N, C-alpha and C positions, 0 to 999 in steps of 0.2 A: 264687442270688441272683444277677442280671449284675450285674459293678461298675464297668463302664463307663458305663450309664442308669444305676444308681445315683446314681453322682458326678454327671454329668450334671445329672438332676432336682435335685440339691440344687443347683447350682452356677445352678440359673435359679431355683428357687421357694422356697428357701433364708429362712427367716422374717426372716434379719438380713443377705437379701443386695437389698442397696438401693446399690449404684451406679450409676454414668452406664452402664455397660454391660448392667444389668437395662431398666436405659430405651431401651435403645438394643435391646435383645433384643426389646423388646413396641412399639418402632413398627415394626421389623420382623414382629414378626405382624400388624399392622396395614398393613403396605406391603404385604405379601402376600395377605392375608384381598379387602382390595378388590377388587385383578384377579379372585381366584376366586368372590366373586361375582359380578363383572362380567358375567362367562366368559358363567355360570347364566344370570341374567339375558337376554342379548342373543339365547342359543339360544331361551331361553322365547321371547322375543317376535320370535324370528322362524319360531320353530312357532305361533304363535298364526298369525303374518298365514297361513303356511305351509296351517292348515288353517284361515284362512275363505277361504282364494285355489279350493283345492281344494270348498267349499262351496257357494262360489260358482259354480264349475266343474258340480258336483252337478243344478247348478238350469239347465243352460241343455246341461251334455252326456252323453248320455245311457249306463247303462250300455255298451253294445250295439248300436253304428250297422254298417246294412249300404248301401253304399251300390255303385249296379251298377257293373263292371271295366270299362265302356267308356261313353263321355257320358257326360252330365250326366243324363238324370230313366229312369227307368222304366215300362214296363205295370205297375202293382198285381198283374192277372191271374198276372204270372208267375210271383209270389213262394205259395207253396202257406203261407198264413198257420193257415192249423186244424193243418200240424203242428206251428209255432211255435211259437203259444200253446199244442200239450199236449206238446211240448218240457220234458224233466226243470228243472228252475231257470227258468225262462221262466214270471214272474209279468205281465207287459201288454206290448204293441209299440205303435206306431200310425205312421203314414204321416205326412209331412211334405212339401212342397213348397220350394223356396228359390229364390227368383227376385231380383234388383237390381232396381230401382223408383224411383222420384221421387216425392218430396212435398211438395206446397204445400201453404200455407195464409198466406192474406191477405197475399200478396205474400214470404212468406219458405220456402223452397226446402232440400231437404234429399234428399243420396241416401242409403237406405238399402236393405237386405235382407228379402223379405216371407219368413217361414216359417209360410206353411199349414199346418195342421195337423188333424188330426179328431178326432173327439170323445174321443176314448181319451186325449190328449194328457195330461192332465191324469195319469192312470194314470201315468205314465212318468216325466213330469218334474212335480216339486210347483210348478206355476206360481199357486199362491192364495197357497205363501208369499210369494214376489219379487212381490208385486202389491202398495202401500201407497194408491195411487188407486183410487176406482172398484168393477170385478169381473174377474174374473180369465177371464166367456166369452168366447166369441169369434163366437159368434151367439147371438141370441135369437126360437126358434125358426125366419122365413125371412131376420129384418132382423141382417146379418152387423153384427163393432163390429171394433175396431184396438183391441189393449195394445199401447203405445210401449215407451220406455225415460223416464225422468226426463229429463234431456238428449235427448233427440231431442223431447221435449215443452216445455224450456224453446228449444232450437234452432226449435224452429214459433209460439213462442209462446204455446202454449197455458200455461193461465191457472190455469180450470178446464173441469170435466169435460159442465156443464149444456150448449155452445152448443158444441162443440171436434170441427167435419167437414174430416177432409185430406182432400184431392185426391187419386189415384193416377196415377200416369204412368208406364204397364209400354210399353215400345216393340217392337213387330210385329212376329214372326220370318220372315212373310213377304217387306214389303217397306221398306223407307226410302229415303226422297225429302230434299230438301235444301233444294229449293225448298216443298215445304207442311209441315215439320218435324210437326206440329200432330196433318196426317191417318197418320204414322210409329208413332201413341203412342196408346193401347188407353187410355181418359180414364176413371175411374173416383170418386168420392164415397162415402169410407165415413166416421161418425161413433164420435170414441174412449172407450170406453169403459172401458178403466181403465187405468196407467205399473204398469210394474215399478218397483224399482229393484234392483239387483246391478256389476254392476263398469265404470268408465266409459264404457270397448268397448264393449264389451256394448248400455250402453242409446245407445250413438249409431249402433249397427250395428239394431241387427234391432229387428223393426215384424213384432208377433205377428196373422196373422188366419187365421180357419177351410183348411180345406185345399180348400172346393169355390169357398170366392173365388180363392184362389189360383189352379187348375185355369179357372176363367172369365178371370182376368183377364191367365196366360200366358199361352194358347190351347193346356192340354197337362190336355186327358178326361182322366179314367181315368187321369193315372199321377203320377209322385211321382218325388222324390230322393233319397231313402234311408227307410230304415224303422228306426226308434227301438224296442230294448227293455231294459223290467225284466227282472233280476236276483232269484231273491227271494231273503230276509235266509236269510244261513247258506248257499247256493249257493257251491261251487267254481264263480269266473266260466272260470278255462280249461278245465272240465270241457262249460258251459255253451255257451262260444263253440263250444270244439269240435263241439261237435252241433250250434248253428246252421249252423254254414259247412256241418254233411255238409249241411241241409234243404237251405240257401240253391242253394249248387252253387259253379260254379267259376266262371257270368258276374255277381259277384257279390264283393265285398270287403265285407271284414268287421272293425272295428277299436273296440277298446274306448276308455273315457273317457282313459285313458291313455293312447294310442297317437293319440286325438285330438290331446292337448295332450300331447304329446311335450318340446319342444322349450320348451313353460314350465315343464313339472317339471325337467329337468337345468340347464335357467337354476336356478332355485330350488336346485339340492343345490351346485349349481355358487359360490352367494354363500353358501351354509351354510357350507360348505366355508371361502370367503374369507374372514367370519366370524371361522371359530374359531382360525385363523392367523392372521388380524392380533391376536386377541382376546391370542390367544398368549403372539402377541410382546412385546407390553406386561406377560404374567406373567412371558416372563423377564427383560423388561428388571426392574421392580420383585422379583424373585428376589435379585439381586443385592446387598440391604439386607441379604442373610443372611449378602456375604461379609464386609462392614461388623464388622457381630453378631461372627460366629468369630472373624473378625482381631483384634480384639480387647479379645477373650476368652480368646483365646491367650497373646498379648499379659500379658494382664492374669496372669495364672493360670501364668508359668511358673516361678516361684515352689514353686507347687505340685505342677507336671510332673513337675522337679526333685526333689523328696522322694519321690513313687512311681517315680522311677526309679530312688532307691536303696533302695526299701524291692525292689524287683524284676523294675520292671513298666517291659514295652520298648515298642520303638516301635509298632507294632502294636497294643497295649492305649493307648498316647496315644491316634493316629489309632480308636476306635475308640469313647474317650467325645467327645474334640473330633466324631464326625460324630452321635451318638448327640445331644447339643447341638440340631449341628443339626438334623437329625430332627424334637427337640420344639421348635426353634421353626419352620422350616415348619410340621408338624403342626397346632397349635395354630393357626397365619394358616390353613391349608388348611381346619382345624374349623368354625376362626370365620365363614371368607367364604362355606361351606356351608349354613351357619347361615340366613348373615345371606340368598342367595344361593335358597336353594327359601322361606325363609319370603317374602320376596317376590314371587317369583313364585305361589303360591300365595296370599298374601292376594289379590293383583293376577289370578288366575286365580277363584277362587270370591266376591271381595267388587268386583272393577272400582272400586280405590279411586281410580286412576287416570284420569279422561276426557279425553276427547280434544273439546277446547274448537269442538263443530260440531256440526253438526246430520245426524244421518243416520241412517236405517232401518238400516245394517245395522249397527252396533254402536255402543253411547254410551260403551263405556273401550275402551281399550287390552288387544287378545289376547292374551293371552301362554297358552303351554299347556308345562305341566314332564313331562319324559320321561328316568327314568330312566338313557337309554341318554348324553345327554346330561352326565345325571353319572358315569354312569364314562369319560366320553369325555378330559373336565376332571379328576378324580382321576388317571386314569394320563400322561396331560399331566403336572402337576402334578411328581404323585411323578414322573418321570424329569426334569424342568431343574433341581425341592431334589435330589434327587438326586446329579446330574450333578456342582451344581456347590457342593455340601454336600462330594465325593470332593474335587475336582481344587484346591477350598479350603485343607483339611486336606491335604492330601497334599505340598501346596507349603509349607506351614506348619509342618508336623510332618518335617526329615527326616533319617533316617539316622543322621544323621553325628551329629548334636548326642549331646553326654551323653548 
């Protein structure tokens, strides 16, 4: 039997021990449990939004993107698409052409980027999954159609797709005249066939159309600005990227989805660490309640300490005893906090109990995602904080000079 730990348990859980010290110890348990639960919930909420952002990025950024090393466009014939499609780990590929243009409808104007995509685009990126109104087809036979973002539709005053035509203005690359500015633009009217829903920035910036329409509008016959590739499920992304880079050659630059959104993912990583350390500061402040409970317990048990010293207990024994008391208080608080935090997170993750008070095609409840690594990080941080506070409190109040 570990005698100091046994005595500590008796002090805390003895049936006849219902003094104010026990009440304060119980309040300390609750005070410690709340920030532990809050840390787990906050980190899980951040994980949920992080996964949502990555999912939205996966709907518009391909696994691998090939762009010309120099210039904005390239001849599609320069790439050996047969070799790329046959490369192990490559599931699908699609050419796109992106250029800026002006949209106009009934006097309303907006600047956007037209992404012209070929027929294989839907095999590379899940366009169908983000289209909330109409359909995702970029052309029906020879009839060209546009798919625009929900924010852009609102900007242009589009309320129904029954009669939604948009005029596209693309700058002529050959010449520009300030005297006759309209003659410097290629103008084309196209119907809107679908509305997609993603993040606000993407909805406001990108308009989707066919590659053929984009090549004609921008006068880029047989050219593209990028080749998008989708990797096969379970394929090693680094190995696939290396194969694709070898086939494409030095004239092309290859980037993964993470590299395309490197700044965003880096900011998200910094934000998560910021949330963790701010929550940890709250946990440190709450852990000082253990100091009060231990200090009052040591004062109340001075007579017991004197009796134990008379029976042969030394200062080290008494310090272990009251350290064990601090461990029990902090451990009970941590366990309660983990149960509350993990329980609330899993309930929200699986049942979506807390709804977002607004209509959204993306989500109906607040996204959360529990990760075991977060639980481990919180457990390690709390153990260090509670252990240090307990050690300093006991060591300062039970000195070797005491009889």
